[in-house]
C-alpha positions in Angstrom: 130.9 162.9 117.5 127.9 160.8 116.6 124.4 161.0 118.1 123.1 157.8 119.6 119.5 158.8 119.2 117.0 161.4 120.1 115.0 159.0 122.2 117.8 158.7 124.7 118.1 162.5 125.0 114.4 162.7 125.6 114.6 160.2 128.5 117.7 162.0 129.8 115.8 165.3 129.7 113.0 163.8 131.7 115.4 162.3 134.2 117.0 165.7 134.9 113.7 167.3 135.8 112.6 166.9 139.4 109.6 168.6 141.1 109.3 167.4 144.7 111.9 165.2 146.4 110.6 163.5 149.5 113.4 163.3 152.1 112.8 162.0 155.6 113.9 164.5 158.2 117.2 163.6 160.0 120.1 165.4 161.6 122.7 166.6 159.2 126.0 164.8 159.1 129.3 166.2 160.3 131.5 168.1 157.8 134.3 165.7 156.7 137.4 166.3 154.6 138.8 164.0 152.0 141.9 164.2 149.8 142.2 162.1 146.6 145.7 161.0 145.6 145.7 161.0 141.8 149.4 161.7 141.5 151.2 164.6 140.0 150.9 163.1 136.5 147.2 162.2 137.2 148.1 158.6 136.6 145.3 157.1 138.8 141.6 156.7 138.4 140.1 156.8 141.9 136.6 155.5 142.7 134.9 157.1 145.7 131.8 156.3 147.8 130.1 159.3 149.4 128.2 157.5 152.1 131.4 156.1 153.6 133.6 159.0 152.5 136.1 156.4 151.3 138.1 155.6 148.3 136.8 152.1 147.3 139.1 151.3 144.3 141.8 152.7 142.1 143.7 151.8 139.0 146.3 153.2 136.6 144.5 155.0 133.8 146.5 153.1 131.2 145.2 149.7 132.6 142.4 149.5 130.0 141.4 150.4 126.5 137.7 149.6 125.8 134.7 149.2 128.1 131.5 147.4 127.1 128.1 148.2 128.5 127.2 145.4 130.9 123.4 145.5 131.1 121.4 142.8 129.4 120.2 145.3 126.7 123.4 147.3 126.6 125.1 147.7 123.2 127.5 150.6 123.7 131.3 150.5 123.7 133.3 153.4 125.2 137.0 154.2 124.7 139.5 155.2 127.5 139.2 159.0 127.3 141.7 159.3 130.2 144.5 158.4 127.8 143.1 160.7 125.1 142.2 157.7 122.9 140.1 158.2 119.8 138.3 156.2 117.1 138.1 156.4 113.4 135.3 154.4 111.6 136.0 153.1 108.1 133.0 152.5 105.9 133.1 150.3 102.8 136.3 148.8 104.1 137.3 145.1 104.5 138.9 144.3 107.8 142.1 143.0 106.1 142.5 146.1 103.8 145.6 148.3 104.5 145.1 151.5 106.6 146.8 154.9 106.3 146.7 156.7 109.6 147.2 160.1 107.9 143.9 159.8 106.1 141.7 159.1 109.1 139.1 161.3 110.8 138.9 160.9 114.5 135.9 160.8 116.9 135.6 160.9 120.7 133.0 159.9 123.3 130.9 162.7 124.7 132.1 163.4 128.3 128.4 163.8 129.2 127.8 160.1 128.7 126.6 157.5 126.3 123.1 159.0 125.9 124.7 161.9 124.1 127.2 160.2 121.8 130.0 157.7 121.6 132.9 157.4 119.1 131.8 153.9 118.2 128.2 155.1 117.5 125.4 152.6 117.5 126.7 149.0 117.7 126.9 146.4 116.3 128.2 147.6 113.0 129.9 145.8 110.1 132.4 148.6 109.7 136.0 148.5 110.7 137.2 150.8 113.5 140.7 152.1 114.1 141.5 152.7 117.8 144.2 155.2 118.6 145.1 154.1 122.2 146.3 157.5 123.2 149.3 158.1 125.5 151.3 156.3 128.1 152.1 157.9 131.4 155.4 159.1 130.1 153.7 160.8 127.1 154.7 158.1 124.5 152.1 156.8 122.1 150.3 153.5 123.0 149.8 152.5 119.4 146.8 151.4 117.3 144.4 148.5 117.0 142.0 147.5 114.3 138.6 146.4 115.6 135.5 144.7 114.1 132.3 144.2 116.2 131.0 140.8 115.2 127.8 140.6 117.3 126.2 141.7 120.5 123.5 139.8 122.4 122.0 139.8 125.9 125.0 138.0 127.4 128.1 139.1 125.6 130.0 141.2 123.0 132.0 139.4 120.3 134.7 141.4 118.6 137.8 140.8 116.4 141.0 142.8 116.9 144.3 143.0 115.2 147.4 145.2 114.6 147.1 147.6 111.6 149.3 145.2 109.6 146.8 142.4 110.4 149.2 140.6 112.7 148.1 139.5 116.2 144.5 138.9 115.2 142.4 137.8 118.1 138.7 137.1 118.9 137.2 138.2 122.2 134.1 137.3 124.0 133.3 140.0 126.6 130.6 138.6 128.9 128.1 140.9 130.5 127.3 141.2 134.2 124.4 143.3 135.3 126.1 144.1 138.6 128.5 146.4 136.8 128.1 149.3 134.4 130.9 148.1 132.1 133.3 145.2 131.4 136.8 146.2 130.4 139.3 145.0 127.8 143.0 145.8 127.9 145.3 145.6 124.9 148.3 145.7 127.3 148.1 141.9 127.5 144.9 141.3 125.5 142.7 140.4 128.5 139.4 141.1 130.1 140.2 142.9 133.4 138.5 144.3 136.5 138.4 148.1 136.7 135.1 149.4 138.0 133.5 148.1 141.2 129.9 146.9 141.2 127.7 149.8 140.2 126.1 150.1 143.7 129.4 150.5 145.4 130.6 153.9 144.1 129.4 157.4 143.3 132.4 159.4 141.8 135.5 158.7 139.9 138.4 161.1 140.0 140.2 160.9 136.6 141.5 162.6 133.6 139.1 162.5 130.7 138.6 164.0 127.2 136.5 167.2 127.1 135.0 168.3 123.8 134.8 171.9 122.7 131.8 172.2 120.4 132.8 175.4 118.6 136.6 175.0 118.6 137.6 173.5 115.2 141.3 173.9 115.9 141.2 172.1 119.3 138.0 170.1 119.4 139.1 167.7 122.2 141.3 168.4 125.2 142.5 166.2 128.1 141.3 167.6 131.5 141.4 166.4 135.1 138.3 166.3 137.2 135.4 164.2 138.5 132.8 162.0 136.7 129.7 160.6 138.3 128.1 157.2 138.3 125.3 158.4 136.0 124.3 155.0 134.8 123.3 154.1 138.3 121.1 157.2 139.0 123.8 159.4 140.7 122.9 163.0 140.0 124.4 166.4 140.8 123.2 170.0 141.1 125.4 173.1 141.2 125.0 176.1 143.6 127.1 179.3 143.2 124.7 181.5 145.2 124.4 180.0 148.6 127.4 179.5 150.9 128.3 176.0 152.0 126.8 176.6 155.5 123.5 177.9 154.1 122.7 174.8 152.1 120.4 172.4 153.9 118.0 169.6 153.1 115.1 172.2 153.2 116.2 173.7 149.8 116.8 170.5 147.9 113.6 171.0 145.9 115.0 174.3 144.5 117.7 172.6 142.6 117.7 171.2 139.1 119.7 167.9 139.1 121.7 166.6 136.2 122.8 163.1 135.4 125.4 164.1 132.8 128.5 162.2 133.5 130.5 165.4 133.8 128.0 167.3 136.0 130.9 168.0 138.3 133.6 168.0 135.7 136.9 169.9 135.9 136.2 173.6 136.1 135.9 173.9 139.8 139.6 174.8 139.4 141.5 177.2 137.1 145.0 177.3 135.9 146.9 180.7 136.3 149.5 180.9 133.5 151.3 183.7 135.4 151.8 181.9 138.6 151.7 178.5 136.8 149.5 177.1 139.5 145.9 176.0 140.0 143.4 177.8 142.1 140.1 176.3 143.4 136.8 178.1 143.3 135.5 177.5 146.8 132.2 179.3 145.9 131.0 176.4 143.8 129.0 173.9 145.8 127.9 170.6 144.4 124.8 168.8 145.7 125.2 165.1 145.2 122.5 162.4 145.2 124.4 159.2 145.7 123.6 155.5 144.7 121.7 155.1 148.0 119.5 158.2 147.4 121.3 160.1 150.1 122.1 163.8 149.6 125.5 165.5 150.2 127.0 168.9 149.6 130.6 169.0 148.4 133.0 171.9 148.2 136.5 171.6 146.7 139.1 173.5 148.7 142.5 172.5 147.3 144.3 170.7 144.4 147.7 170.3 146.1 148.9 168.1 148.9 150.9 169.3 152.0 154.1 169.2 149.9 152.7 171.5 147.2 152.3 168.7 144.7 149.4 169.0 142.3 147.0 166.1 141.6 145.6 165.8 145.1 142.0 167.3 145.0 140.8 168.0 148.5 137.1 168.7 149.4 134.7 169.1 152.2 131.6 166.8 152.2 128.5 166.9 154.5 125.4 164.8 154.3 122.2 166.8 154.2 
């Protein structure tokens, strides 16, 4: 895992500190319930808007491979961590040189977001990258691609991709659009595709993603199922394990420390019991969400199963503060 730069961490630290939040007094909203249908094999990525309490978009997690930062100054590329994909960077390597998969060292994106680290590191780079595309929904391997980042400017990324044996070489221009966090590329049919909605239209995405264990050399990365936030568009989250859901009101907003880490909600609001072989949800964890419209909500997960007892259907209560 590579560090993008201390300056980004500094700004991230500043953004996580809040002193006084001015919120106009208004009646609290009604408590609403919502259940997200990810599927028993967690096949879907579900985008959710808190203000409307609605799913606004969904896609199969295998629909894409790479995502390119879409802001004018953006230069980061992320991999599809929901398929457990990974990157190996080859230095002093010509793009056409042969590659042995057995000799590679793999890297992953930080689940906290691009300000912490990305597998690609700082782009553009003249090095060759090998992408392990991860796993299909049936558990089979999706294969490999060789990638070279030719250039990045204020309007587009230019990259070259090929199979490991140098067949199927293609050049891509990935155009930026500031209305979105990312633009997406799929190697399923070698095309630019729409995945994410405009950045002002969603707050959370329910998805599998790759979690990194800092001190676990044997298993440094592991696929988990949880919730990521729209952190690039100023969505933030605080966590409360002291007050009950009913006790949390707008009057105590200023007592919380908010985070814009992408995995501020994450996956550990539930636990797997190996004896019962079932998930249990910790209903004592309350998340305070600041959405894309600067509105505040409290969220409590209450289930991970649907009415038929099938996993992959996270259910939660949400109430505007």
